[in-house]
NUVO-391027 format. One record per residue (C-alpha): residue number from 1; residue in one letter; z, y, x. Coordinates in Angstrom, 2 decimals. Each point is the difference from the previous one (the first is absolute). Example, Ala and Ser with C-alpha at 12.3 -4.5 7.8 and 13.67 -1.06 7.14 Angstrom:
// NUVO-391027
+------+------+---------+---------+---------+
| resi | resn |      up |   north |    east |
+------+------+---------+---------+---------+
|    1 |    A |    7.80 |   -4.50 |   12.30 |
|    2 |    S |   -0.66 |    3.44 |    1.37 |
+------+------+---------+---------+---------+
// end
This chain:
// NUVO-391027
+------+------+---------+---------+---------+
| resi | resn |      up |   north |    east |
+------+------+---------+---------+---------+
|    1 |    X |  -29.28 |   -5.48 |    3.43 |
|    2 |    X |    2.58 |    2.63 |    0.95 |
|    3 |    X |    0.81 |    0.53 |    3.64 |
|    4 |    X |    3.57 |   -0.95 |    0.93 |
|    5 |    X |    0.88 |    3.64 |    0.72 |
|    6 |    X |   -0.91 |    0.91 |   -3.55 |
|    7 |    X |    1.80 |   -3.01 |   -1.45 |
|    8 |    X |    3.29 |    1.17 |    1.45 |
|    9 |    X |   -0.63 |    3.75 |   -0.08 |
|   10 |    X |    1.89 |    2.23 |   -2.42 |
|   11 |    X |   -1.96 |    3.23 |    0.35 |
|   12 |    X |    0.11 |    1.99 |   -3.22 |
|   13 |    X |    2.94 |   -1.97 |   -1.37 |
|   14 |    X |    3.31 |    1.49 |   -1.13 |
|   15 |    X |    3.06 |   -2.17 |    0.62 |
|   16 |    X |    3.60 |    0.51 |   -1.12 |
|   17 |    X |    2.74 |   -1.75 |    1.96 |
|   18 |    X |    3.58 |    0.03 |   -1.31 |
|   19 |    X |    2.93 |   -0.14 |    2.40 |
|   20 |    X |   -2.30 |    1.34 |    2.72 |
|   21 |    X |    2.36 |    2.17 |    2.02 |
|   22 |    X |    0.86 |   -2.75 |    2.47 |
|   23 |    X |   -0.19 |   -3.70 |    0.77 |
|   24 |    X |   -2.57 |   -2.24 |   -1.61 |
|   25 |    X |   -1.07 |    2.70 |   -2.45 |
|   26 |    X |   -0.87 |    2.44 |    2.78 |
|   27 |    X |   -1.78 |   -2.72 |    1.98 |
|   28 |    X |   -2.14 |   -1.03 |   -2.98 |
|   29 |    X |   -0.79 |    3.61 |   -0.88 |
|   30 |    X |   -1.11 |    0.63 |    3.58 |
|   31 |    X |   -2.25 |   -3.07 |   -0.13 |
|   32 |    X |   -1.65 |    1.23 |   -3.20 |
|   33 |    X |   -0.47 |    3.48 |    1.46 |
|   34 |    X |   -1.48 |   -1.42 |    3.19 |
|   35 |    X |   -2.48 |   -1.95 |   -2.13 |
|   36 |    X |   -1.11 |    3.29 |   -1.55 |
|   37 |    X |    2.09 |    0.44 |   -3.14 |
|   38 |    X |    1.70 |    3.19 |   -1.09 |
|   39 |    X |    3.63 |   -1.10 |   -0.29 |
|   40 |    X |    2.57 |    1.36 |   -2.41 |
|   41 |    X |    3.38 |   -0.74 |    1.56 |
|   42 |    X |    2.95 |   -0.46 |   -2.33 |
|   43 |    X |    3.71 |   -0.28 |    0.68 |
|   44 |    X |    3.26 |    1.25 |   -1.44 |
|   45 |    X |    1.19 |    1.26 |    3.41 |
|   46 |    X |   -1.73 |    3.39 |    0.12 |
|   47 |    X |    0.77 |    0.86 |    3.63 |
|   48 |    X |   -1.19 |   -3.36 |    1.34 |
|   49 |    X |   -3.04 |    0.12 |   -2.28 |
|   50 |    X |   -1.06 |    3.43 |    1.23 |
|   51 |    X |    0.48 |   -1.02 |    3.62 |
|   52 |    X |   -2.17 |   -3.09 |   -0.46 |
|   53 |    X |   -2.67 |    1.95 |   -1.86 |
|   54 |    X |   -0.13 |    2.65 |    2.74 |
|   55 |    X |   -0.28 |   -2.74 |    2.64 |
|   56 |    X |   -2.94 |   -1.53 |   -1.87 |
|   57 |    X |   -1.74 |    3.35 |   -0.28 |
|   58 |    X |    0.60 |    0.77 |    3.67 |
|   59 |    X |   -1.66 |   -3.32 |    0.85 |
|   60 |    X |   -3.08 |    1.07 |   -1.94 |
|   61 |    X |    0.61 |   -2.02 |   -3.15 |
|   62 |    X |   -0.62 |    1.30 |   -3.51 |
|   63 |    X |    3.45 |   -0.09 |   -1.61 |
|   64 |    X |    2.27 |    1.74 |   -2.46 |
|   65 |    X |    3.60 |   -0.46 |   -1.11 |
|   66 |    X |    1.12 |   -0.73 |   -3.55 |
|   67 |    X |    3.74 |   -0.24 |   -0.41 |
|   68 |    X |    1.17 |   -1.78 |   -3.15 |
|   69 |    X |    2.48 |   -2.67 |   -1.01 |
|   70 |    X |   -1.85 |   -3.20 |   -0.90 |
|   71 |    X |    2.73 |   -0.83 |   -2.53 |
|   72 |    X |   -0.65 |    3.24 |   -1.94 |
|   73 |    X |   -2.82 |   -0.77 |   -2.43 |
|   74 |    X |   -0.67 |    3.64 |   -0.83 |
|   75 |    X |   -0.22 |    0.93 |    3.67 |
|   76 |    X |   -2.37 |   -2.91 |    0.64 |
|   77 |    X |   -2.33 |    1.11 |   -2.82 |
|   78 |    X |    0.01 |    3.58 |    1.28 |
|   79 |    X |   -0.78 |   -1.13 |    3.54 |
|   80 |    X |   -2.94 |   -2.16 |   -1.16 |
|   81 |    X |   -1.35 |    2.88 |   -2.10 |
|   82 |    X |    0.25 |    2.29 |    3.03 |
|   83 |    X |   -1.97 |   -2.47 |    2.17 |
|   84 |    X |   -2.66 |   -0.30 |   -2.69 |
|   85 |    X |   -0.21 |    3.80 |   -0.36 |
|   86 |    X |   -0.29 |    0.63 |    3.75 |
|   87 |    X |   -2.36 |   -2.80 |    0.91 |
|   88 |    X |   -1.58 |   -1.23 |   -3.22 |
|   89 |    X |    0.77 |   -3.59 |    0.96 |
|   90 |    X |    2.57 |   -2.52 |    1.17 |
|   91 |    X |   -1.41 |   -3.11 |    1.63 |
|   92 |    X |    2.91 |   -1.76 |    1.69 |
|   93 |    X |    3.71 |   -0.35 |   -0.77 |
|   94 |    X |    2.39 |   -1.61 |    2.45 |
|   95 |    X |    3.21 |   -0.68 |   -1.93 |
|   96 |    X |    2.38 |   -0.15 |    2.96 |
|   97 |    X |    3.24 |    1.89 |   -0.77 |
|   98 |    X |    3.03 |   -2.27 |    0.05 |
|   99 |    X |    3.67 |   -0.37 |    0.83 |
|  100 |    X |    2.38 |   -2.86 |    0.80 |
|  101 |    X |    3.66 |   -0.70 |   -0.72 |
|  102 |    X |    1.44 |   -2.71 |    2.21 |
|  103 |    X |    2.29 |   -1.80 |   -2.44 |
|  104 |    X |    0.15 |   -3.33 |   -1.77 |
|  105 |    X |   -0.59 |   -0.24 |   -3.75 |
|  106 |    X |    3.75 |   -0.25 |   -0.58 |
|  107 |    X |    0.70 |    3.09 |    2.11 |
|  108 |    X |   -2.50 |    2.30 |   -1.74 |
|  109 |    X |    1.30 |    2.40 |   -2.60 |
|  110 |    X |   -2.28 |    0.92 |   -2.89 |
|  111 |    X |   -0.98 |    3.39 |    1.41 |
|  112 |    X |   -1.08 |   -1.43 |    3.36 |
|  113 |    X |   -1.91 |   -2.85 |   -1.63 |
|  114 |    X |   -1.82 |    2.31 |   -2.41 |
|  115 |    X |   -0.82 |    2.52 |    2.74 |
|  116 |    X |   -1.72 |   -2.63 |    2.16 |
|  117 |    X |   -1.96 |   -1.39 |   -2.95 |
|  118 |    X |   -0.95 |    3.53 |   -1.10 |
|  119 |    X |   -1.33 |    1.04 |    3.42 |
|  120 |    X |   -1.49 |   -3.30 |    1.17 |
|  121 |    X |   -1.52 |   -1.31 |   -3.23 |
|  122 |    X |    0.05 |    2.27 |   -3.06 |
|  123 |    X |   -1.23 |    3.00 |    1.99 |
|  124 |    X |   -2.95 |   -2.04 |    1.30 |
|  125 |    X |   -1.01 |   -0.70 |   -3.59 |
|  126 |    X |    0.31 |    3.67 |   -0.98 |
|  127 |    X |   -1.89 |    1.31 |    3.04 |
|  128 |    X |   -2.74 |   -2.63 |   -0.40 |
|  129 |    X |   -0.30 |    0.76 |   -3.71 |
|  130 |    X |   -0.42 |    3.73 |    0.58 |
|  131 |    X |   -2.32 |   -0.50 |    2.99 |
|  132 |    X |   -2.14 |   -2.40 |   -2.01 |
|  133 |    X |   -0.30 |    2.62 |   -2.73 |
|  134 |    X |   -1.71 |    2.43 |    2.39 |
|  135 |    X |   -2.10 |   -2.56 |    1.90 |
|  136 |    X |   -3.63 |    0.10 |   -1.06 |
|  137 |    X |   -1.47 |   -3.09 |   -1.64 |
|  138 |    X |   -3.29 |    0.81 |    1.73 |
|  139 |    X |    1.41 |    0.45 |    3.51 |
|  140 |    X |    2.62 |   -2.66 |   -0.51 |
|  141 |    X |    3.29 |    0.01 |    1.85 |
|  142 |    X |    2.35 |   -1.95 |    2.24 |
|  143 |    X |    3.69 |   -0.48 |   -0.75 |
|  144 |    X |    1.96 |   -1.55 |    2.86 |
|  145 |    X |    3.61 |   -0.93 |   -0.72 |
|  146 |    X |    2.33 |   -0.62 |    2.92 |
|  147 |    X |    1.95 |   -3.18 |   -0.66 |
|  148 |    X |    1.78 |   -2.02 |    2.72 |
|  149 |    X |    0.42 |   -3.52 |    1.28 |
|  150 |    X |    3.20 |    0.25 |   -2.04 |
|  151 |    X |   -2.25 |    0.22 |   -3.05 |
|  152 |    X |   -1.05 |   -3.55 |    0.83 |
|  153 |    X |    3.17 |   -1.39 |    1.57 |
|  154 |    X |    3.65 |    1.01 |    0.00 |
|  155 |    X |    2.97 |    0.41 |    2.27 |
|  156 |    X |    3.67 |    0.68 |   -0.75 |
|  157 |    X |    1.43 |    3.50 |   -0.02 |
|  158 |    X |   -2.81 |    2.09 |   -1.48 |
|  159 |    X |   -0.20 |   -1.26 |   -3.58 |
|  160 |    X |   -1.36 |    3.06 |   -1.78 |
|  161 |    X |   -2.75 |    0.47 |    2.60 |
|  162 |    X |   -1.08 |   -3.64 |   -0.34 |
|  163 |    X |   -0.15 |    0.28 |   -3.80 |
|  164 |    X |   -1.93 |    3.26 |    0.10 |
|  165 |    X |   -2.55 |   -1.22 |    2.53 |
|  166 |    X |   -0.60 |   -3.20 |   -1.97 |
|  167 |    X |   -0.67 |    2.33 |   -2.92 |
|  168 |    X |   -2.53 |    1.96 |    2.06 |
|  169 |    X |   -2.03 |   -3.18 |    0.48 |
|  170 |    X |   -0.01 |   -0.57 |   -3.77 |
|  171 |    X |   -0.85 |    3.64 |   -0.70 |
|  172 |    X |   -2.92 |   -0.18 |    2.43 |
|  173 |    X |   -1.51 |   -2.99 |   -1.77 |
|  174 |    X |    0.56 |    1.51 |   -3.44 |
|  175 |    X |   -1.73 |    3.25 |    0.99 |
|  176 |    X |   -2.85 |   -1.88 |    1.65 |
|  177 |    X |   -0.82 |   -1.61 |   -3.33 |
|  178 |    X |    0.42 |    3.14 |   -2.05 |
|  179 |    X |   -1.76 |    2.50 |    2.26 |
|  180 |    X |   -2.75 |   -2.22 |    1.36 |
|  181 |    X |   -2.33 |    0.73 |   -2.95 |
|  182 |    X |    0.21 |    3.68 |    1.00 |
|  183 |    X |   -1.18 |   -0.78 |    3.55 |
|  184 |    X |    3.54 |    0.58 |    1.32 |
|  185 |    X |    1.40 |   -2.74 |    2.21 |
|  186 |    X |    3.70 |   -0.61 |    0.57 |
|  187 |    X |    1.25 |   -1.93 |    3.01 |
|  188 |    X |    3.22 |   -0.22 |    1.96 |
|  189 |    X |    0.99 |   -0.12 |    3.63 |
|  190 |    X |    3.06 |   -2.10 |    0.80 |
|  191 |    X |    1.32 |    1.11 |    3.42 |
|  192 |    X |    2.35 |   -2.12 |    2.03 |
|  193 |    X |    2.57 |    1.56 |    2.31 |
|  194 |    X |   -1.21 |    3.28 |    1.53 |
|  195 |    X |    1.73 |    2.25 |    2.50 |
|  196 |    X |    0.54 |    3.07 |   -2.19 |
|  197 |    X |    2.72 |    2.53 |   -0.66 |
|  198 |    X |    0.88 |   -1.83 |   -3.24 |
|  199 |    X |    0.61 |   -3.18 |    2.02 |
|  200 |    X |    1.99 |    1.61 |    2.82 |
|  201 |    X |    3.29 |   -1.45 |   -1.25 |
|  202 |    X |   -1.46 |   -3.49 |   -0.19 |
|  203 |    X |   -1.73 |    0.33 |    3.35 |
|  204 |    X |    3.16 |    1.21 |    1.68 |
|  205 |    X |    1.62 |   -3.36 |   -0.80 |
|  206 |    X |   -1.19 |   -1.91 |    3.07 |
|  207 |    X |    0.68 |   -3.40 |   -1.52 |
|  208 |    X |   -1.93 |    0.84 |   -3.17 |
|  209 |    X |   -2.86 |    1.55 |    1.98 |
|  210 |    X |   -0.27 |   -3.13 |    2.13 |
|  211 |    X |    0.20 |   -2.28 |   -3.05 |
|  212 |    X |   -2.92 |    1.77 |   -1.71 |
|  213 |    X |   -2.07 |   -0.08 |    3.21 |
|  214 |    X |    0.74 |   -3.70 |    0.42 |
|  215 |    X |   -1.02 |   -0.78 |   -3.59 |
|  216 |    X |   -3.29 |    1.87 |    0.47 |
|  217 |    X |   -2.76 |   -2.00 |    1.71 |
|  218 |    X |   -1.07 |    3.10 |    1.94 |
|  219 |    X |    3.60 |    0.22 |    1.25 |
|  220 |    X |    0.52 |    3.70 |   -0.60 |
|  221 |    X |    0.45 |    2.74 |   -2.60 |
|  222 |    X |   -3.04 |    2.04 |   -1.04 |
|  223 |    X |   -0.72 |    3.65 |    0.70 |
|  224 |    X |   -1.12 |    2.38 |   -2.80 |
|  225 |    X |   -3.52 |    0.42 |    1.42 |
|  226 |    X |   -0.60 |   -3.67 |   -0.82 |
|  227 |    X |   -0.36 |    0.94 |   -3.67 |
|  228 |    X |   -2.95 |    2.28 |    0.79 |
|  229 |    X |   -2.67 |   -2.69 |   -0.32 |
|  230 |    X |    1.37 |   -1.59 |   -3.18 |
|  231 |    X |    0.37 |    3.30 |   -1.89 |
|  232 |    X |   -3.45 |    1.27 |    1.02 |
|  233 |    X |   -1.54 |   -3.32 |   -1.03 |
|  234 |    X |    1.57 |    0.10 |   -3.46 |
|  235 |    X |   -0.86 |    3.69 |   -0.45 |
|  236 |    X |   -3.64 |   -0.35 |    1.04 |
|  237 |    X |   -3.26 |   -1.46 |   -1.28 |
|  238 |    X |    0.65 |   -3.03 |    2.19 |
|  239 |    X |    2.45 |   -1.30 |   -2.63 |
|  240 |    X |   -2.19 |    0.74 |   -3.03 |
|  241 |    X |    0.49 |   -3.48 |   -1.53 |
|  242 |    X |    3.63 |   -0.46 |    1.06 |
|  243 |    X |    2.29 |    0.47 |   -2.99 |
|  244 |    X |    3.50 |   -1.25 |   -0.81 |
|  245 |    X |    0.49 |   -1.19 |    3.58 |
|  246 |    X |    3.18 |    0.14 |    2.08 |
|  247 |    X |   -0.91 |    0.54 |    3.66 |
|  248 |    X |    2.87 |   -1.32 |    2.11 |
|  249 |    X |    0.49 |    1.76 |    3.34 |
|  250 |    X |    2.92 |   -1.85 |    1.53 |
|  251 |    X |   -1.11 |   -1.59 |    3.25 |
|  252 |    X |   -0.01 |   -3.39 |   -1.70 |
|  253 |    X |    3.64 |   -0.03 |   -1.16 |
|  254 |    X |   -0.73 |   -1.22 |   -3.52 |
|  255 |    X |   -2.38 |   -2.71 |    1.24 |
|  256 |    X |    2.73 |   -2.01 |    1.72 |
|  257 |    X |    3.22 |   -1.76 |   -0.92 |
|  258 |    X |    2.68 |   -0.01 |    2.67 |
+------+------+---------+---------+---------+
// end
């Protein structure tokens, strides 16, 4: 039987995290690096990406930056080929990049709607497809899609995000069935409300902040570091028979009706 340290260790693994320059992406990448993985950090914001990568390296982590737009299929293929050429392997993908437009379905114009679906859903399919193509059947692989509690529930005023995140749950289960025979698992993490830069506008609304805290049994918002355990679990040997699962990290919000 494996020791627990080996179950959760990621030594010798190569992990790619999209949207890793800040927020939840950076926190999950740091968790993977701390567990021993070499992390390939991706983002479209080159300056922020380089700053995060340099901070990782200064902390003693094995990290590199890979700037590409997750909605550009050609760029995604080139980035995956570059990882394979440099390292000869890709073991973990964390499909995290995402955006939000705070509008109702009636308020969205076509361009806004399509942009959110492209970044938050279609790009996850493209990145997972290309990552799966370079993952070894022998070594296996871990694909971790970042969904949301709004991929399980809904609330007014963020229609395109809700639709996209519901799609991420479906995509995760579809990929689990298709890639499982290749020893590649696909799972999702569904975060609740976290105190991140992306949520600064929401958090600044004191009434909304208090409402979310009140609806959460733990009576607070989460901090990014609280995704460290879940992402390491799903990336490691500890989750070897977990496939097609949505791991909800929401402080109990979706377990209660208020």
